[in-house]
Structures are given as structure tokens and as C-alpha cells.
C-alpha positions in Angstrom: -26.0 -2.9 11.7 -26.3 -1.1 8.2 -24.7 -3.0 5.8 -24.0 -1.1 2.0 -22.2 -1.9 -0.8 -20.5 0.0 -3.7 -24.3 -0.1 -5.9 -26.5 1.3 -2.6 -26.8 4.6 -1.9 -26.1 5.5 1.6 -28.9 6.8 3.5 -28.3 10.2 5.3 -29.0 9.4 9.0 -28.8 12.9 9.8 -29.2 16.3 7.3 -27.7 19.4 7.7 -29.0 20.9 11.0 -28.5 23.6 13.2 -26.1 21.3 15.1 -24.3 21.2 12.2 -24.3 24.7 11.4 -22.8 25.6 15.1 -19.9 23.2 14.6 -19.2 24.2 10.7 -18.9 27.9 13.1 -16.6 26.6 15.1 -14.2 25.7 12.2 -14.4 28.9 10.7 -14.1 30.8 14.0 -11.2 29.5 14.8 -9.5 32.0 11.8 -12.1 34.7 12.6 -9.2 37.5 12.8 -7.9 36.6 9.4 -11.5 36.6 7.8 -12.1 40.2 9.5 -9.3 41.5 8.8 -9.8 40.2 4.7 -13.6 41.2 5.1 -12.2 44.9 5.5 -10.2 45.0 3.0 -12.6 44.0 0.6 -15.5 46.5 2.2 -12.7 49.1 1.8 -11.8 48.3 -1.7 -15.5 47.8 -2.8 -16.8 51.0 -1.7 -13.7 52.9 -2.8 -14.2 51.2 -6.5 -18.0 52.4 -5.9 -17.0 55.7 -6.4 -15.5 56.0 -10.2 -19.1 56.2 -11.6 -19.7 59.0 -9.6 -16.5 60.7 -10.9 -17.1 59.2 -14.7 -20.2 61.5 -14.1 -18.8 64.3 -12.8 -16.3 64.5 -15.6 -19.1 64.0 -18.3 -21.5 66.1 -17.1 -19.5 69.0 -15.5 -15.6 68.8 -16.4 -15.8 68.4 -20.5 -18.7 70.5 -21.1 -17.0 73.4 -19.1 -13.3 72.4 -21.0 -11.8 72.4 -17.6 -8.5 70.0 -18.0 -7.2 70.3 -14.7 -10.4 69.1 -13.3 -10.1 66.1 -15.7 -6.9 65.2 -14.8 -7.6 65.3 -11.3 -10.8 62.8 -11.8 -8.6 60.5 -13.5 -6.2 60.1 -11.2 -8.8 59.7 -8.8 -10.2 57.0 -10.5 -7.2 55.2 -11.7 -5.9 55.8 -7.4 -9.6 54.1 -6.4 -9.0 50.9 -9.3 -5.2 50.9 -7.7 -6.3 50.9 -3.9 -9.2 48.4 -5.1 -6.5 45.7 -6.8 -4.4 46.1 -3.8 -6.9 45.1 -1.7 -8.5 42.2 -3.0 -5.0 40.7 -3.4 -3.9 40.9 0.4 -7.4 39.9 1.3 -7.1 36.5 -1.2 -4.3 35.4 0.4 -5.6 35.6 3.6 -8.8 33.9 2.6 -6.4 31.3 1.3 -4.5 30.5 4.1 -7.6 30.4 6.2 -9.1 28.3 3.7 -6.4 25.5 4.1 -6.3 26.0 7.7 -10.1 25.2 8.0 -9.3 21.7 5.7 -6.6 21.0 7.5 -8.4 21.0 11.0 -11.5 19.4 9.5 -9.1 16.7 7.9 -7.1 16.1 11.3 -10.6 15.4 13.4 -11.7 13.7 10.9 -9.4 11.2 10.3 -8.9 11.3 14.4 -12.5 10.1 14.7 -12.1 7.6 12.4 -8.9 6.0 14.5 -11.7 5.7 16.9 -14.6 4.3 15.7 -15.5 0.3 16.6 -14.8 -2.4 14.1 -18.6 -2.6 13.4 -18.4 1.1 11.4 -15.4 -0.5 9.2 -17.3 -3.9 8.6 -20.7 -2.1 7.3 -19.5 0.1 4.5 -16.9 0.0 1.9 -13.8 1.4 2.7 -14.3 3.5 -0.9 -17.2 5.5 0.9 -15.1 6.5 4.2 -11.7 7.5 1.9 -14.0 10.1 -0.2 -15.2 11.6 2.4 -11.8 12.5 4.2 -9.9 13.4 0.7 -12.7 14.9 -1.5 -15.7 16.0 0.6 -13.1 18.0 2.9 -11.1 19.6 -0.1 -14.7 20.5 -1.4 -15.9 22.3 1.2 -12.5 24.0 1.9 -13.8 27.2 -0.7 -17.2 27.6 0.7 -16.4 27.8 4.1 -13.6 30.7 3.7 -14.0 32.3 0.4 -17.9 31.3 0.4 -18.9 33.1 3.5 -16.5 36.2 3.0 -17.7 36.7 -0.8 -21.5 36.4 0.8 -20.7 39.0 3.5 -18.9 41.2 0.7 -21.6 40.7 -1.8 -24.6 42.0 0.4 -22.4 44.8 1.1 -21.7 45.6 -2.5 -25.3 45.6 -2.9 -26.2 48.1 0.1 -23.6 50.6 -0.9 -24.9 50.4 -4.6 -28.4 51.1 -3.9 -27.1 54.1 -1.8 -24.9 55.2 -4.7 -27.8 54.6 -7.2 -30.6 56.2 -5.2 -27.9 59.5 -4.1 -27.9 59.6 -8.3 -31.0 58.9 -9.7 -33.8 57.5 -7.3 -36.6 56.9 -10.2 -33.7 54.7 -12.0 -32.7 53.3 -8.7 -36.3 51.7 -8.1 -36.4 50.4 -11.7 -33.3 48.7 -11.3 -34.3 47.0 -7.5 -37.7 46.2 -9.3 -36.1 42.6 -10.2 -35.2 41.6 -6.6 -38.0 39.9 -5.8 -38.6 37.9 -9.0 -35.3 36.4 -8.4 -35.7 35.7 -4.5 -38.7 34.3 -5.0 -37.2 31.8 -7.8 -34.0 30.9 -5.4 -36.8 29.7 -2.7 -38.4 27.9 -5.0 -35.3 25.7 -6.5 -33.4 25.3 -3.1 -34.9 22.0 -2.1 -34.8 20.6 -5.2 -31.5 21.6 -5.7 -29.8 20.2 -2.5 -31.5 16.9 -3.2 -30.0 16.8 -6.5 -26.7 17.4 -4.9 -26.8 14.7 -2.3 -27.6 12.2 -5.3 -24.4 13.2 -6.9 -22.3 12.8 -3.5 -24.0 8.8 -3.2 -23.1 8.2 -6.7 -19.6 9.7 -6.8 -19.1 7.6 -3.8 -20.3 4.4 -5.2 -17.8 4.8 -7.9 -15.2 5.4 -5.6 -15.9 2.2 -3.9 -15.8 0.2 -6.5 -12.4 1.3 -7.6 -10.9 1.1 -4.3 -12.5 -2.5 -3.9 -11.0 -3.3 -7.5 -7.8 -1.9 -6.8 -7.2 -4.0 -3.5 -9.0 -7.1 -5.3 -6.8 -6.9 -8.8 -5.2 -10.2 -7.8 -8.4 -12.0 -7.9 -10.0 -10.2 -10.8 -7.2 -11.3 -13.3 -7.8 -14.8 -11.5 -11.0 -14.8 -11.9 -10.9 -13.4 -15.9 -13.7 -10.3 -14.2 -12.1 -7.8 -15.9 -14.7 -7.3 -18.6 -17.4 -8.1 -15.8 -15.8 -5.2 -14.0 -16.2 -3.0 -16.8 -19.6 -3.5 -16.9 -20.6 -2.5 -13.4 -18.4 0.5 -13.6 -20.2 1.7 -17.0 -23.5 2.0 -15.1 -22.0 3.1 -11.9 -20.2 6.1 -14.3 -23.7 7.0 -16.1 -25.4 6.9 -12.9 -23.0 9.2 -11.7 -23.1 11.1 -15.0 -26.8 11.1 -15.7 -27.6 12.6 -11.6 -24.4 15.3 -12.2 -26.5 16.5 -15.3 -29.5 17.1 -13.7 -27.9 18.6 -10.5 -26.1 20.6 -12.9 -29.1 21.7 -14.9 -31.1 22.8 -12.0 -27.8 24.7 -10.3 -27.7 26.5 -13.7 -31.3 27.7 -13.8 -30.6 30.1 -10.7 -27.5 31.7 -13.0 -29.8 31.7 -15.9 -33.0 33.2 -14.1 -30.3 36.0 -12.3 -29.0 36.9 -15.2 -31.8 37.2 -17.6 -34.0 39.5 -15.4 -30.6 41.5 -15.0 -30.6 42.0 -18.6 -34.1 43.1 -18.6 -33.6 45.3 -15.3 -30.7 47.0 -17.3 -32.5 47.6 -20.7 -35.5 49.2 -19.1 -32.9 51.3 -17.1 -31.5 52.7 -20.5 -35.1 53.0 -21.8 -36.7 55.1 -19.1 -33.2 57.2 -19.1 -33.9 58.0 -22.3 -37.4 58.6 -21.9 -37.0 60.9 -18.8 -33.3 62.4 -20.3 -33.5 66.0 -19.6 -33.8 68.0 -17.6 -34.5 64.7 -15.3 -31.7 62.7 -16.2 -28.4 64.1 -17.8 -26.2 62.0 -20.2 -23.6 61.8 -17.1 -26.2 60.6 -14.6 -27.2 57.8 -17.4 -24.1 56.5 -17.9 -23.3 56.6 -14.1 -26.5 54.4 -13.8 -25.4 52.0 -16.4 -22.4 51.0 -14.4 -23.8 50.8 -11.2 -26.6 48.6 -12.9 -24.0 46.5 -14.0 -22.5 46.8 -10.5 -25.6 45.8 -9.0 -26.5 42.6 -10.7 -23.2 41.2 -10.9 -23.6 41.2 -7.1 -26.5 39.1 -7.3 -25.2 36.8 -10.2 -22.0 35.8 -7.8 -24.8 35.3 -4.8 -26.8 33.3 -7.0 -23.3 31.4 -7.5 -22.4 31.6 -3.9 -25.5 29.6 -2.9 -25.1 27.1 -5.5 -21.7 26.7 -4.3 -23.5 26.4 -0.1 -25.7 24.0 -1.4 -23.1 21.7 -2.6 -20.8 22.4 0.2 -23.9 21.5 3.0 -24.4 18.2 0.7 -20.5 17.1 1.3 -20.9 18.4 5.2 -23.6 16.3 6.0 -21.4 13.2 5.1 -18.7 14.8 7.3 -20.0 15.3 10.3 -22.2 12.5 9.9 -19.1 10.4 10.5 -17.8 12.8 13.1 -20.8 12.4 14.7 -20.7 8.2 15.1 -20.3 7.3 18.3 -16.8 5.9 19.2 -18.5 3.2 21.4 -15.7 1.8 22.4 -13.9 4.1 24.4 -12.6 5.4 27.9 -15.5 6.0 30.5 -14.9 8.7 32.3 -13.3 7.4 35.2 -11.6 4.8 33.7 -8.5 3.9 35.6 -4.8 2.5 33.9 -4.7 -1.1 33.9 -1.6 -1.5 36.3 1.3 -4.3 35.1 -0.7 -7.8 34.5 0.3 -11.1 35.5 -2.2 -12.4 32.9 -5.0 -14.2 34.6 -8.2 -13.7 32.4 -12.0 -14.5 33.8 -15.3 -14.7 31.5 -18.2 -14.7 33.8 -21.4 -15.5 32.0 -20.7 -13.0 28.8 -23.3 -13.0 25.7 -22.6 -10.7 22.5 -24.2 -10.5 19.2 -22.8 -8.2 16.1 -26.6 -7.5 14.9 -29.5 -6.7 17.6 -31.0 -10.3 18.3 -28.3 -12.4 16.6 -26.2 -13.8 19.7 -22.7 -14.7 18.7 -21.7 -16.2 22.2 -24.0 -17.0 24.8 -23.5 -16.9 28.6 -19.8 -18.3 28.0 -17.4 -18.6 31.2 -14.2 -19.6 32.1 -10.8 -19.2 33.4 -7.4 -18.6 32.1 -4.4 -18.8 34.6 -1.2 -16.4 34.5 0.8 -18.1 31.7 -1.8 -20.8 30.6 -2.3 -21.3 27.1 -5.8 -21.7 26.1 -6.4 -23.1 22.2 -9.4 -22.1 20.9 -11.2 -25.0 18.3 -14.7 -25.6 16.5 -16.5 -24.7 13.4 -16.2 -22.0 11.1 -18.5 -19.1 12.9 -18.7 -20.7 16.2 -17.7 -17.8 18.1 -13.4 -18.4 18.7 -12.4 -15.4 16.8 -14.9 -13.4 18.8 -14.3 -14.2 22.4 -10.2 -12.4 21.7 -11.9 -9.7 20.2 -13.5 -9.1 23.4 -10.9 -9.7 25.6 -8.8 -6.7 23.1 -12.0 -4.6 23.8 -12.6 -4.2 19.8 -16.6 -4.4 20.6 -18.1 -4.2 23.9 -19.7 -7.4 25.3 -23.5 -7.3 25.3 -23.9 -8.6 28.9 -21.6 -10.4 31.6 -18.0 -9.5 32.2 -14.4 -9.9 31.5 -11.4 -9.5 34.2 -7.8 -9.3 34.0 -6.2 -9.8 37.1 -9.3 -9.2 38.5 -9.9 -5.9 36.8 -13.3 -5.7 34.4 -11.7 -4.4 31.0 -14.5 -1.4 31.2 -13.5 0.2 33.8 -9.6 0.4 32.6 -8.2 2.5 29.7 -8.2 1.5 26.3 -4.0 2.4 25.8 -3.3 0.4 29.3 -5.3 -2.8 28.6 -3.8 -3.0 24.8 -0.1 -2.0 25.4 -0.4 -5.2 27.3 -1.6 -7.4 24.8 -0.3 -8.4 21.9 -2.6 -9.7 19.2 -2.1 -11.2 15.7 -4.8 -11.5 13.5 -5.8 -13.7 10.7 -4.9 -10.4 8.3 -1.2 -9.9 8.6 -1.3 -6.4 7.3 1.8 -4.8 6.4 2.2 -1.1 6.2 4.4 0.9 3.1 7.6 1.5 4.7 10.7 -0.7 5.4 10.6 -3.7 6.4 11.9 -2.9 9.9 9.4 0.0 10.3 6.7 -2.8 10.5 8.7 -4.7 12.7 9.2 -1.8 15.0 5.3 -0.7 14.5 4.2 -1.4 18.3 7.3 -0.5 19.8 9.0 2.7 18.2 11.5 2.7 20.2 13.0 -0.3 19.9 16.9 -0.8 18.4 17.7 -2.2 15.6 19.3 -4.9 17.7 15.9 -5.8 19.0 14.2 -5.8 15.9 16.3 -8.0 14.3 16.5 -10.4 17.0 12.4 -11.0 17.0 13.0 -11.6 13.5 15.6 -14.2 14.0 13.6 -15.7 16.7 10.9 -16.5 14.3 12.8 -17.0 11.7 11.7 -14.2 9.4 15.5 -13.3 9.5 16.3 -15.5 6.5 14.2 -14.5 3.9 14.9 -10.2 4.9 18.6 -11.0 4.5 17.9 -12.3 1.1 15.7 -8.7 0.3 17.9 -6.6 -1.7 18.3 -4.0 0.9 17.5 -6.2 4.3 15.9 -4.4 7.1 15.7 -1.2 5.1 13.7 -3.1 2.3 11.0 -1.0 1.5 7.6 -2.5 0.9 4.1 -1.1 -0.7 0.9 -0.9 0.8 -0.5 -4.8 1.9 3.0 -6.0 1.5 3.1 -5.8 -2.5 6.3 -8.1 -3.3 6.1 -10.6 -0.3 4.5 -13.8 -0.2 1.7 -14.3 2.4 3.6 -16.4 4.7 6.7 -14.3 4.8 3.7 -11.1 5.6 2.6 -13.4 8.1 6.2 -14.1 9.7 6.8 -10.2 9.8 3.5 -9.8 11.8 4.8 -12.3 14.2 8.1 -10.2 14.7 5.6 -7.0 15.1 3.6 -8.7 17.9 6.6 -10.9 19.6 8.3 -7.1 19.9 5.9 -5.4 21.7 6.7 -8.1 24.5 2.6 -8.6 25.8 2.0 -10.1 28.2 -1.2 -11.7 27.1 -1.3 -13.1 23.7 -3.8 -13.9 21.3 -2.9 -15.6 17.8 -5.6 -16.0 15.4 -4.6 -18.5 13.3 -1.4 -17.5 13.3 0.6 -20.2 10.9 -2.5 -20.0 8.6 -0.6 -18.7 5.9 2.8 -21.0 6.6 3.6 -23.6 4.8 4.1 -26.7 6.6 7.8 -26.9 6.4 7.9 -23.3 8.1 5.4 -24.2 10.1 7.9 -27.3 11.5 10.6 -24.8 11.7 8.6 -21.7 13.8 6.8 -24.4 16.0 9.6 -24.4 18.8 9.7 -20.8 18.6 5.7 -20.3 19.0 6.5 -22.0 21.8 9.4 -20.2 23.3 7.1 -16.6 22.6 4.2 -18.3 24.6 5.8 -19.2 27.7 5.3 -17.0 30.6 2.3 -15.5 28.9 -1.0 -16.3 29.4 -1.6 -16.9 25.4 -5.1 -17.4 23.7 -4.6 -19.5 20.5 -7.2 -20.0 17.4 -5.8 -22.8 14.9 -6.9 -24.4 12.0 -4.3 -27.0 12.3 -4.9 -29.2 15.7 -1.7 -30.2 15.8 -0.3 -27.0 16.6 -2.1 -26.8 19.6 -1.8 -30.1 21.3 0.4 -29.1 23.7 -1.9 -26.2 24.9 -2.8 -26.4 28.5 -6.6 -26.4 27.6 -8.2 -26.8 25.0 -12.0 -25.4 24.3 -14.3 -26.8 21.7 -16.5 -24.3 20.7 -19.5 -24.7 18.4 -23.2 -22.3 18.8 -21.8 -19.6 20.5 -21.0 -21.6 23.9 -18.2 -24.0 25.1 -19.0 -27.6 24.3 -15.8 -29.5 25.8 -12.9 -28.6 27.6 -9.8 -30.2 28.4 -6.3 -31.3 27.6 -5.3 -32.9 24.2 -5.2 -35.9 26.0 -8.5 -35.5 28.3 -10.5 -34.7 24.8 -9.3 -37.2 23.1 -9.9 -40.3 25.6 -12.9 -38.6 25.9 -13.8 -39.1 22.0 -16.5 -36.2 21.9 -16.6 -33.4 19.4 -13.0 -32.4 19.7 -12.0 -36.1 18.9 -13.9 -36.5 15.6 -12.6 -33.1 14.2 -9.0 -34.1 15.3 -9.7 -37.5 13.7 -11.2 -36.0 10.6 -8.1 -33.5 10.2 -5.7 -36.1 10.3 -7.7 -38.5 7.7 -7.2 -35.2 5.4 -3.8 -34.2 6.3 -1.5 -37.3 7.1 1.6 -34.9 6.9 0.3 -33.4 10.3 2.3 -36.2 12.0 5.4 -34.6 11.4 4.6 -31.5 13.8 3.6 -33.6 16.4 7.7 -34.5 17.0 8.3 -31.0 16.8 6.1 -29.7 19.5 7.2 -32.4 21.9 10.4 -31.9 21.2 10.0 -28.1 22.5 8.5 -29.1 25.9 12.0 -28.7 27.7 13.1 -24.9 26.2 14.1 -22.0 28.2 11.9 -19.0 29.1 11.7 -16.3 26.7 9.0 -14.3 28.1 11.5 -11.8 28.7 11.3 -10.7 25.3 
């Protein structure tokens, strides 16, 4: 697994290649008719506009010497018409290109976001989230102009150059030859600078993502930063990242501007040479009107060249963004349905692990040949030291990761052979991180069951004692909470997550440290309700407080990736092995946990709430 930090530049696994170019053109092709129409309008407008210098030449060399005012008026009207047509066509073209550009951005961002949602946990575990976010927001915005306006302008400028050369040779072949003489020099310089420019902008993107990652991490960890008085240290780190970013940016700008500088310098030299040559050949070979027309064409000839240099700069920058965007899109989903996957029918809840091994990193197994079975409605507690593999077991059951070897069965169905939706829709998972989304309290409880009524939402909250604090909020269930539940205590957030899991009515229930953030008094109150929730469901419980799992059907002690002990609480206590020592050690540290024993014992005879 690739590890990354905010101060480590990301290594580009796949540079821009033919496959990426094909993918880019696929997005552009969706709006080809808009772009083709815009191209035609621009081409016609440009050709019409290029007749202007020839009209000026005729006016200077013919109409003015003859003092033919009627001819001069006609030429002036034609010149005005060419300018007007050019303006109108370019205005329409700008609207069409803007529409196509925004549509392309919409499609790329949607596809990128859709793909991010199916990537495995390992992808998010291996990189700062700020580096992912910058690809979805900033990078996609940055390529919009290059993929729509840039491609179109590139074609238009090529067309302009071809027609300008045609008109120049029509007006004066010798001066036209002088004008195009500087092209080889510009082309050679661009070919020389291209790889250096691409590398420079790629480095800028790395430094930008580093800054973005650190800023996002600092925002998410603001409470910890203030608690540990890290403000000055963080300022120092950000200052260092910004300096590196500025240095890389200035280097890239220096290289990019050298393209513009070279093109502009060559164009001015050629422009001067045309006038010198024109003066040398003046009458009878070159008239004043011809020289005036050629001066206009020279300006118009080198302007597209300069524009092409700028477009080239934009393309180089856009390619460095597209590399990162397509790198994410090409990231294998890993956790996805097989081509022949079938829906998992409604389950009873029988779970079997057969010789399951798994490791997050190659060659480092977390679970080693784990085998066990759970009958429908049975409650299995997983205990043991930190890092033993408890959370890994329930994560594999939900297919958050794929096993390395062995098989996992639910009601006899291999979970690798069924669709993810049919599997996860029948499971209720409450992880240690009780994530609360921005929105109302009701929206958060209804998150996994969008069709739930207000009454069902409130019933779920009441069952888990969350209703009490919700009713004290300004707008009750309609109170809006911010991202990650700002303003709520950790215990309150965990109660909401509990209600969310309950409302989804799962057949298999997974509680990973479900009460870890709830105080002892609150835990005593909801312990009976947790037992109600577990009734009729196959349950897997990971708990730090051992008193909360003593009534489970079986307890498995996990250590070093293996099941070391299995049995009921009483059986394991009588055995006086690993579980016994862990239990005694915890009770010596937390004697108040004995209060929970009475709560659990009182919950042994309760009605079946599995219909929820």
C-alpha cells in the first residue's frame, strides 16, 4: 500500500499516454456538434476578417489615387461588414464553447466522483484526503478551458495561419517568404522546451496538493491543534510548504514565459525585416498599399503563432492535471461485483469463515487462517489487544476489503459471488467513527433508509435514548448540524449513528466499539436497548468494556491474527486463560463496570424487537 503525507510529493504512476488522450477525446466528442458549429462560425468569421487588408490595399492603391469616392465608400462599407460579421460569429462561438466546456467539466467531475465512491478503503487509507479533493475540484476546473476553448482555438489558429499565408502570397510572394522565415526557429525552441515545461508544471501540481492536504488536515484537526498549542508550529509548516509551492510556480512561469518571449521576439524581428524589405523593393515591385496590407497580415500572422504558444502552455498545464485525474479514474475499484454476481436473497444470518487469511500490505498478514461459524440470531463478541484483527474480521464480512485466501459464507452463499448492494443492504454496520453528515438530525438518522417516515425516525431515536437530547435542540429533529456533527458531543453523535443503524433494519448487525464514546451512566441506560436491538439478529460486537459483552452467546479472544479462545463468558472465566486475565485486569482498573452487570442481567427477558 502506498503511503503518503502532506509533505511528500505524489509519484505519478501513469504519465499522459495514448489511452489518456483517447479518454480525453471521449469527453470532448460528446459535444462535438456544438464545437463543430463553433469552429465553422470562427473559421468563416476569420476568413471574412482576413479580406480587410486587401480592401485597404485597394482603397490606397486604386480608389484614393483616382479620387473615386463612391468606390471608397463601398470599400469602407465592406470593411465595416467584415468587422461586424467577425464580431457576431465570435460572440456566438464564445457561448457555444462555454456551454461545451461546462458540460465537459460536469461529466469529468461526475465520473470522477462516481469512481471515488467505489474505490476500496485502502485507497483512502494511503493518502491525505486533501490530495483527493483537489483533483475533484481544482484540477477538473483547470482543464475546462483547455478541453473546449483550447482545442477549438488551436484548430482555428491553424486555419488562420493557412489563410493568412494564402493571402500574403497573393499580395506579395517575396514579403510572404520573409514573414514565414522565422517559423522554424520558433518550432525548434518549442520542441526543446516542451519536456522541461511539462516537468515544471507537474511539480507545481504536487506542491499545490501538498498545501491543500495540509490545510484540510489542519481544519479537521482544529480542536487538537488548539488543545496542544500547535498554532505556531503549523504556521511554520505551512510557510515552508508555501515557499516550495512559490518556488516551483516561479520556475514553471519562467519556462512558460520563455515560449512567449521567444515567439514575440522573433515576430518583431520578422515584422521589421518585412518593412525593410518592402522599402527596398518599393516601386515598382511593392506599392504603398501592398506594404500597408502586408504589415497588417504580418501582425495577423504572428498573432496566431503567439496564441498557439499560449495555447500550448495551457495544454501542458492541463495535461499535468489530466494525468492526476485519469490516474484516479484508472485506479482499480478492487471491491466490485463480479461479472456473474447474483443478488443475495433475504438472509437468516448464518455466517461462516473458512480458513480466512488477509493482510492490508503484501506479505504482512493481519488474519491467519481464521475459521468459525455463527448461527442465525447468535451474538459473537470479539475481544483482544489492539491490532489483533477484530475490526478486520467484521470489515471482511462487509466486504470493505477482499480476503487473500479462504472464503466467507452467509447462509451458504460466498460473499464474493453476490452483489455488494444485496450484501450490505442486509447488514447494519456501526464503526468507531460516528460520522455525522451536514443536514438535519432526521436526515442523518434516515441516511440508510430514505423512505423512513418521521414516526419511524423518532421511534428509532426513542428506543436508543437519543430522543431526550434531540428534543432539547432548537428545532428538534429538524435541527441542522454541520459537517462531522459540529456542536454535538461525541456521545450524542454515537447515539445518532446507532439510531441510523437500527432504522436500516439489518439482519446481520456489526457494532465496532459502539459504546466507546458514551459515558458509563448513558451506557447503563441504553444497554438494555442494545440487547433489544441484537435479538433476532446475528450480531458481531467489538467492545472495549468487557462488561457489555458478557451476555453474548460466544466470546472469541483474538490475538496475533488468530482465534486463541472461544466460549461463553462463564466458560472462559472458568478456564482462567487470556480472557480471564483481560477481564480481571479491566475490573481492577474500572470497578464501576460492575453496575453494568446488573443492567445486562435485567435485560435477559425482553420482547423481540427484531421486526425493527
